Every structure is written in C-alpha cells, then in structure tokens.
C-alpha positions as CSV (number, residue, x, y, z in Angstrom):
1,M,82.7,93.5,85.8
2,D,85.7,94.3,88.0
3,H,89.4,94.7,86.9
4,R,90.3,91.1,87.9
5,S,87.5,89.6,85.8
6,A,88.5,91.8,82.9
7,Q,92.1,90.5,83.2
8,K,90.8,87.0,83.4
9,R,88.8,87.4,80.2
10,A,91.7,88.9,78.5
11,V,93.9,85.9,79.3
12,E,91.5,83.8,77.3
13,F,92.8,85.4,74.0
14,L,96.4,84.9,74.8
15,Y,98.9,82.2,74.1
16,P,100.1,80.0,77.0
17,P,103.1,81.4,79.0
18,I,106.4,80.8,77.4
19,E,109.9,81.2,78.9
20,P,112.7,83.1,77.3
21,F,115.3,81.2,75.5
22,D,117.8,84.1,75.9
23,Q,118.3,86.7,78.6
24,R,121.2,89.1,78.8
25,M,122.4,92.5,79.9
26,I,123.8,94.7,77.2
27,D,126.3,97.4,78.2
28,M,125.5,100.6,76.2
29,G,128.9,102.1,77.0
30,D,127.5,105.2,78.8
31,G,126.8,103.8,82.2
32,H,123.5,102.1,81.2
33,R,123.0,98.4,81.1
34,I,119.9,97.2,79.2
35,Y,118.0,93.9,80.0
36,V,117.0,92.1,76.8
37,E,115.2,88.8,76.4
38,Q,114.0,86.6,73.5
39,A,111.2,84.1,73.5
40,G,109.4,81.8,71.0
41,N,111.1,80.5,67.8
42,P,114.7,81.5,67.4
43,E,114.3,81.1,63.7
44,G,110.9,82.8,63.6
45,R,109.8,86.2,62.4
46,P,111.3,88.9,64.6
47,V,109.0,91.1,66.5
48,L,110.2,93.9,68.9
49,V,107.9,94.6,71.8
50,L,108.1,98.1,73.2
51,H,106.6,98.8,76.6
52,G,104.9,101.8,77.8
53,G,105.5,104.5,80.4
54,P,108.2,105.6,79.8
55,G,109.3,103.5,82.8
56,G,106.8,100.7,82.7
57,G,109.2,97.8,82.0
58,C,108.4,94.6,80.2
59,S,106.5,91.6,81.7
60,P,106.0,87.9,80.9
61,A,102.5,88.6,79.8
62,M,103.7,90.6,76.9
63,R,105.2,87.4,75.3
64,R,101.7,85.9,75.1
65,Y,100.4,88.0,72.2
66,F,102.5,85.9,69.8
67,D,102.3,82.4,68.4
68,P,105.6,81.1,69.8
69,A,106.0,78.6,66.9
70,H,106.0,81.5,64.5
71,Y,107.5,84.6,66.2
72,R,110.9,85.4,67.6
73,V,109.8,87.8,70.3
74,I,112.3,90.4,71.5
75,L,111.6,92.5,74.7
76,F,113.8,94.8,76.6
77,D,113.5,97.1,79.6
78,Q,114.1,100.7,78.6
79,R,116.7,102.8,80.4
80,G,116.1,103.3,84.1
81,C,113.3,100.7,84.6
82,G,112.7,97.0,85.0
83,R,115.8,95.0,85.1
84,S,117.9,97.6,83.4
85,R,120.5,99.6,85.4
86,P,120.9,102.2,86.9
87,Y,117.4,102.0,88.2
88,A,115.2,105.1,88.2
89,S,118.0,107.1,86.5
90,V,117.3,109.9,84.0
91,E,120.9,110.7,83.2
92,D,121.6,110.0,79.5
93,N,118.0,108.9,79.1
94,T,116.2,110.4,76.3
95,T,114.0,109.3,73.3
96,W,117.1,109.3,71.1
97,H,119.1,107.2,73.5
98,L,116.3,104.6,73.4
99,V,116.3,104.7,69.6
100,A,120.1,104.1,69.6
101,D,119.6,101.3,72.1
102,I,117.1,99.6,69.8
103,E,119.5,99.8,66.9
104,R,122.3,98.3,69.0
105,I,120.0,95.4,70.1
106,R,119.0,94.8,66.6
107,H,122.6,94.7,65.3
108,L,123.8,92.5,68.2
109,L,121.0,90.0,67.6
110,G,121.7,89.9,63.9
111,I,118.2,91.1,62.8
112,E,117.8,92.8,59.4
113,D,114.4,94.2,60.1
114,W,111.4,93.5,62.3
115,I,107.9,94.1,63.3
116,C,107.5,96.9,66.0
117,F,104.7,96.2,68.5
118,G,103.9,98.8,71.1
119,G,101.3,100.6,73.0
120,S,100.9,104.0,74.6
121,W,104.5,105.3,75.0
122,G,105.6,102.1,73.3
123,A,103.7,103.3,70.3
124,T,105.3,106.7,70.4
125,L,108.7,105.0,70.6
126,A,107.9,102.6,67.7
127,L,106.9,105.5,65.5
128,V,110.0,107.6,66.3
129,Y,112.2,104.6,65.8
130,A,110.5,103.8,62.4
131,I,110.7,107.4,61.2
132,T,114.4,107.4,62.0
133,H,115.1,103.9,60.6
134,P,112.4,103.1,58.2
135,E,114.4,100.5,56.4
136,R,114.5,98.4,59.6
137,V,110.7,98.2,60.2
138,N,108.6,96.0,58.1
139,R,105.3,96.5,59.9
140,L,103.9,98.5,62.8
141,V,101.3,97.1,65.2
142,L,100.3,99.9,67.7
143,R,97.9,100.3,70.5
144,G,96.5,103.4,72.3
145,V,98.4,105.8,70.3
146,F,100.2,108.7,72.1
147,L,102.0,111.2,69.8
148,G,103.9,113.1,72.4
149,T,102.1,116.4,72.0
150,Q,101.3,119.2,74.4
151,A,97.6,118.7,73.8
152,E,97.8,115.0,75.0
153,L,99.7,116.1,78.1
154,D,97.3,118.8,78.8
155,W,94.4,116.4,78.5
156,F,95.8,114.0,81.1
157,Y,97.8,116.3,83.4
158,G,95.8,119.4,82.9
159,G,92.4,118.4,84.1
160,G,90.7,117.1,80.9
161,A,90.6,113.5,82.1
162,G,89.9,114.7,85.6
163,R,86.5,116.0,84.4
164,F,85.4,112.4,84.2
165,Y,87.0,111.3,87.4
166,P,86.9,114.4,89.6
167,E,87.4,112.5,92.9
168,L,90.6,110.8,91.5
169,W,91.8,114.1,90.1
170,G,91.3,115.6,93.5
171,R,93.7,113.0,94.9
172,F,96.3,113.7,92.2
173,V,96.3,117.4,92.8
174,A,95.9,117.3,96.5
175,P,99.8,117.3,97.4
176,I,100.3,120.4,95.2
177,P,99.6,123.9,96.5
178,Q,96.9,125.7,94.6
179,A,99.5,128.3,93.2
180,E,101.4,125.5,91.4
181,R,98.4,123.6,89.9
182,D,98.5,125.4,86.6
183,D,101.4,123.1,85.5
184,M,101.1,119.7,87.3
185,I,104.0,118.2,85.4
186,A,106.4,120.9,86.6
187,A,105.0,120.7,90.1
188,Y,105.5,117.0,90.4
189,N,109.0,117.4,88.8
190,R,110.1,119.5,91.7
191,R,109.0,116.9,94.1
192,L,110.0,113.7,92.2
193,F,113.6,115.0,91.9
194,S,113.8,116.7,95.4
195,G,116.5,114.3,96.6
196,D,114.2,113.1,99.5
197,H,113.8,109.5,98.6
198,V,110.8,108.9,100.9
199,E,109.0,111.9,99.5
200,E,109.8,110.9,95.9
201,A,108.4,107.5,96.5
202,R,105.2,108.9,98.1
203,L,104.6,111.4,95.3
204,G,105.6,108.6,92.8
205,R,102.7,106.4,94.1
206,I,100.2,109.2,93.7
207,W,101.4,109.9,90.2
208,A,101.3,106.2,89.1
209,N,98.0,105.6,90.9
210,W,96.3,108.4,88.9
211,E,97.3,106.7,85.6
212,N,96.6,103.1,86.8
213,A,93.1,104.0,87.9
214,L,92.1,105.2,84.5
215,A,93.8,102.5,82.5
216,S,90.8,100.1,82.1
217,V,87.2,100.9,81.4
218,Q,86.2,98.1,83.8
219,T,87.8,99.6,86.9
220,E,85.3,102.4,87.4
221,G,88.2,104.5,88.7
222,V,89.2,102.4,91.6
223,P,93.0,103.1,91.9
224,G,95.5,100.3,92.7
225,E,98.4,100.9,94.9
226,A,101.7,100.7,93.0
227,P,104.8,99.2,94.8
228,S,106.8,102.0,96.3
229,E,110.1,101.7,94.3
230,Y,108.4,100.8,91.1
231,A,106.1,103.8,91.4
232,R,109.0,106.1,92.1
233,A,111.0,104.9,89.0
234,F,107.9,105.0,86.8
235,A,106.9,108.4,87.9
236,R,110.4,109.9,87.6
237,L,110.9,108.6,84.2
238,E,107.5,109.6,82.9
239,N,107.8,113.0,84.4
240,H,111.3,113.4,82.9
241,Y,110.2,112.6,79.4
242,F,107.0,114.7,79.7
243,T,108.9,117.7,81.1
244,N,111.1,117.6,78.0
245,R,108.2,117.0,75.7
246,C,109.5,113.5,74.8
247,F,112.7,115.2,73.5
248,L,111.1,115.7,70.1
249,D,112.1,118.8,68.0
250,D,108.6,120.2,67.9
251,D,105.1,119.5,69.1
252,G,103.9,117.8,65.9
253,W,107.1,116.0,65.1
254,I,105.6,112.5,64.5
255,L,102.8,113.7,62.3
256,R,105.0,116.1,60.4
257,N,107.4,113.2,59.6
258,R,104.9,110.6,58.9
259,R,105.8,110.6,55.2
260,E,109.0,108.8,56.1
261,I,106.8,105.6,57.1
262,Q,104.0,105.9,54.6
263,H,105.2,102.7,53.0
264,I,105.1,100.6,56.1
265,P,101.9,98.6,56.7
266,T,100.5,99.8,60.0
267,L,97.7,98.6,62.2
268,V,96.4,100.7,65.2
269,V,94.2,99.1,67.8
270,Q,92.5,101.8,69.8
271,G,90.0,101.7,72.8
272,R,87.0,103.9,72.1
273,L,86.9,104.9,75.8
274,D,90.6,105.3,76.3
275,M,90.9,108.0,79.0
276,I,94.7,108.2,78.9
277,C,95.3,108.4,75.2
278,P,91.9,109.4,73.6
279,P,91.2,108.1,70.1
280,V,91.7,111.5,68.4
281,S,95.5,110.8,68.3
282,A,95.0,107.4,66.6
283,H,92.6,109.1,64.2
284,R,95.0,111.9,63.4
285,L,97.8,109.4,62.9
286,T,96.0,107.2,60.4
287,E,93.8,109.5,58.5
288,N,94.7,109.9,54.8
289,W,97.3,107.1,55.3
290,A,96.5,104.4,52.7
291,G,98.8,101.8,54.4
292,A,97.3,102.2,57.9
293,E,94.3,100.6,59.4
294,L,92.6,101.9,62.5
295,R,90.5,99.4,64.6
296,I,88.3,100.9,67.2
297,V,87.4,98.6,70.0
298,P,84.1,99.5,71.6
299,M,83.8,99.4,75.4
300,A,87.6,99.3,75.8
301,G,90.0,101.7,77.6
302,H,93.8,102.0,77.4
303,A,95.2,98.9,79.0
304,L,96.9,96.2,77.1
305,S,94.9,93.7,79.3
306,E,91.5,95.0,78.2
307,P,89.7,91.9,76.7
308,G,88.8,93.6,73.4
309,I,92.3,95.1,73.0
310,S,94.0,91.7,73.7
311,A,91.6,89.9,71.3
312,A,92.3,92.4,68.5
313,L,96.1,92.3,68.9
314,V,96.3,88.5,69.1
315,A,94.1,88.3,66.0
316,A,96.2,90.8,64.2
317,M,99.4,88.9,65.0
318,D,97.8,85.6,64.0
319,G,96.8,87.1,60.7
320,L,100.4,87.9,59.9
321,R,101.5,84.3,60.2
322,V,100.4,83.5,56.6
C-alpha cells in the first residue's frame, strides 16, 4: 500500500471537514503574533490540539478527529510557523514561551480547563504544559510520544533510525563533511542559520525530507519533497529546539516531574513501528502510572494519518463524549 492509499484509508475514520467559527491573531506583546482558530461547537467540551515539529503548524485535517457537535476544538500555529508571525523566527521562541502562549490563549477564550491532544512534539508540549499547569488540564490524549531526551535525538539524528534506512540516511548526511558528522544537529545548525537564505532552504528540505520519509510505515522510505519555505521554517525551528534540548532543565525532566500529572487521565496511542519516536518512550512514560493507558497500534508508524493511529484517536475522543 502506498502513502496515498494509507491516507485515503485514514480519512475513512475521520469526521467530515468543518470550518472554523473563529479565527484570530493574538499579539503576545514581544513581537510574536499567534494564529488561533476554533471549530465545532462553541458550547462544547474544549480540546486544545497541539501540532508537531516544532514548526509543523496546524492543518484543517486536525479538526476532523473530533465530533463537531460535542467538542469545541482549539488549534494554533506555534511561534514561527504556519500563519503565526514572524515566520521562521527563533527569537523569543522556547518551550516556555509556548507554555505561556497556551495560557494566554486559554485565558482570552475564557476556558477553565481543557483536554490536551497532541502528537510527537505536540505530545511533548502537552506534557510540559500539563506539568506546569496541572489544574488546567482535565485529560491528556497523546500520540507518538517524544520526551525531549538526548537518547531520542541520538536515535533519529545520530544514525539509529538510519540503520533501517541507510540509503535515506546517506542523503541526510551527504551535505555534511565527514569531520562534522559526529553531531548532525550542530552541523545542520551552522547551515540552517548561515544567513544564506537559498542555502538554508536547500538544507531545510533535506532535513524535512529525512523526517517525512520515515513518518509512515506505508511509505517504504520514499521521501516527499517539502515546499522550500515551509521546509526552511520547519527545519530551523526543529533544529533550534533540539540544539537547546527542548529548553528543559535536564535530560529526564518530563519523567522526573510526572508526579505532577499522575491524577490526570491519560491515553497514549503509539505506533509499534514508529521510526521517529520509537515505543520505548511511550512505555517509559506510562509504566507504573495507574491513570495512564498505552494503546500500541500494530503495523503503524509515526504519522497522525496512519489508518490505525487515526482510528484509535477518533475512537478515544468518541469514547469521551459520554
């Protein structure tokens, strides 16, 4: 099955497309303006959708995991990406800025607490936000868990995943001289922030294509070509966050502070064959946590659009309607 067929199957599980009933730009007061939208039922149960990356941006498809008659769905483009401005900017752009942005959005929308729904980096941000503001989160629904640790970065940018896709790993490392390949994140950082816009875009596409190629178990490693400006912004933001270890105080920050969210009911949907965020992180997060459930989806990778992942997430949100 090719990637298009997999996406077509995934759509079968989703709700029909819905249009936002509210779209706005929120000035954060420090040079950043954040795009926020709401869809579904204005009086429904609030759910905050946190996109991946960092730098991925939200999309209309992300609204389709929720019954629009029951949920008030809130999405926003995180700093530097999507419709937020300035585009591709890493100035005043850290995990803690994003946590503060979420709180500002919640306050402006008059929401007391909400479900946090996020995958990959979106799961990381949901966990950090919940640990920081546990009284504002009534449930977590996560997918493809990334804990922001050095071991996870080493896996994906240090050659671990490359052992399964050596030809694609070869394309990823090709622009980097052999002497710099011991730290691919640092090597790309020097080039993604060189000041040469054309070169940044070229390297950004290579960075983004490496991740895109491994997102779905159905792709057999065939890379897609990311649009130039999107790829530049995506790569710069991811690299900025990963260079700074996601701005967390220590390598095991989320697991060390998990006690702060032990009371929050949590569901994790995880692809068994996730090459970007392997299941070990989801297992570590949920083990010995009575209030957490880990659902492993067989024959599924990392992407939100994987049929098994989509089906599990829609079923989970439908189950919360009662």
